[in-house]
C-alpha positions in Angstrom: -53.5 68.2 -28.3 -54.9 71.7 -27.5 -53.5 74.6 -25.9 -54.3 74.0 -22.9 -53.0 70.7 -22.3 -49.9 71.1 -24.0 -46.2 71.1 -22.4 -44.3 74.0 -21.3 -41.5 74.6 -24.4 -39.5 75.8 -22.2 -38.2 76.7 -19.1 -39.6 80.1 -18.8 -43.2 78.6 -18.9 -42.7 75.8 -16.6 -41.9 77.9 -14.0 -44.7 80.0 -14.4 -43.4 82.4 -16.4 -43.3 86.3 -15.6 -45.7 86.2 -12.8 -43.5 83.5 -11.4 -40.3 85.6 -12.0 -41.9 88.8 -11.0 -42.2 87.1 -7.2 -38.7 85.4 -7.4 -37.1 88.5 -7.8 -39.5 90.4 -5.7 -38.9 88.8 -3.1 -35.0 88.1 -3.3 -34.5 92.3 -3.2 -37.3 92.9 -0.4 -34.8 90.3 1.2 -31.6 92.3 0.8 -33.4 95.6 1.3 -35.1 93.8 5.2 -32.6 91.7 6.3 -29.5 92.2 8.2 -27.4 89.4 6.8 -27.5 90.7 3.1 -26.4 94.1 4.3 -22.5 93.5 2.5 -24.9 92.9 -0.9 -26.9 95.5 -0.3 -24.0 98.1 0.5 -22.6 97.4 -3.5 -26.1 98.5 -5.0 -27.9 101.7 -5.4 -30.3 103.3 -3.1 -33.0 102.5 -5.8 -33.2 98.9 -6.5 -36.4 100.1 -8.7 -34.2 99.5 -12.2 -32.1 96.3 -10.2 -35.0 94.8 -10.2 -36.8 95.1 -13.3 -33.2 94.3 -14.7 -32.9 90.7 -12.6 -36.7 90.2 -13.9 -35.4 90.8 -16.8 -32.5 88.6 -17.3 -34.7 85.9 -15.3 -36.6 85.9 -17.9 -34.5 85.6 -21.0 -32.3 83.0 -19.4 -35.2 80.8 -18.6 -36.0 80.7 -22.5 -38.7 83.7 -22.4 -38.6 87.3 -23.6 -34.9 88.2 -24.8 -35.5 91.5 -23.9 -33.1 92.4 -21.6 -30.8 90.7 -24.1 -31.8 92.7 -27.0 -30.9 96.0 -24.3 -28.1 94.7 -23.1 -26.5 93.8 -26.5 -22.7 92.0 -26.5 -23.8 91.9 -21.9 -23.9 88.8 -20.3 -24.2 88.2 -16.5 -20.4 87.7 -16.0 -19.4 90.5 -17.7 -22.7 93.0 -16.4 -20.9 92.3 -12.5 -17.5 92.9 -13.7 -15.3 95.1 -11.5 -18.1 95.5 -8.6 -16.1 93.3 -6.5 -18.2 90.4 -6.1 -16.5 87.8 -3.3 -17.6 85.4 -1.3 -19.6 86.4 1.1 -21.4 88.8 -1.3 -21.8 85.4 -3.6 -23.0 83.6 -0.8 -25.5 86.5 0.8 -27.0 86.3 -3.3 -27.3 82.5 -3.6 -28.6 82.5 0.6 -31.3 85.1 -0.4 -31.7 83.4 -4.1 -33.1 80.1 -2.9 -34.8 82.1 -0.1 -36.7 84.0 -2.8 -37.2 80.8 -5.2 -38.2 78.0 -1.8 -40.4 81.4 -1.1 -42.2 82.6 -4.6 -40.7 79.9 -7.2 -43.0 77.8 -8.6 -45.3 74.6 -8.1 -43.1 72.5 -9.2 -40.3 72.3 -5.9 -37.5 70.3 -8.7 -37.7 73.0 -11.1 -37.0 75.4 -8.4 -34.2 73.4 -7.0 -32.5 73.3 -10.2 -33.0 76.6 -11.3 -31.6 77.8 -7.9 -28.1 74.8 -8.6 -27.4 77.0 -11.4 -28.0 80.2 -10.4 -25.5 79.5 -7.2 -23.2 77.9 -10.0 -23.3 80.9 -11.6 -22.9 83.6 -8.2 -20.0 81.7 -7.2 -18.3 81.8 -10.7 -18.1 85.5 -10.1 -16.5 85.7 -6.8 -14.0 82.7 -8.5 -14.9 80.4 -6.5 
């Protein structure tokens, strides 16, 4: 079997790697910045979203089995501890989920089932942060 026909070995590879993760993250934050329905979520973030764009892309990449840079740069942190104390509530979790689902649908992997699975797992995490 040559490299061209080798199946992906991680969800990161199956999703499309850095290009797809980056597109999803960019669309997510663009939605948050431009759509009034995400106002409460946007208010939780600093004025400059560039560091958050980079952080989320790094975390999603590592979470999906790609480069582990985010974990190396944030030893001992997990997604839950990184958001502890930010006041994530049901409404902000709902806004996050909706924006992320849109970003995955609009910019995610060609494999729609894989995009759906990604969205479902991230939705569970967001609701867990809100105590749902």
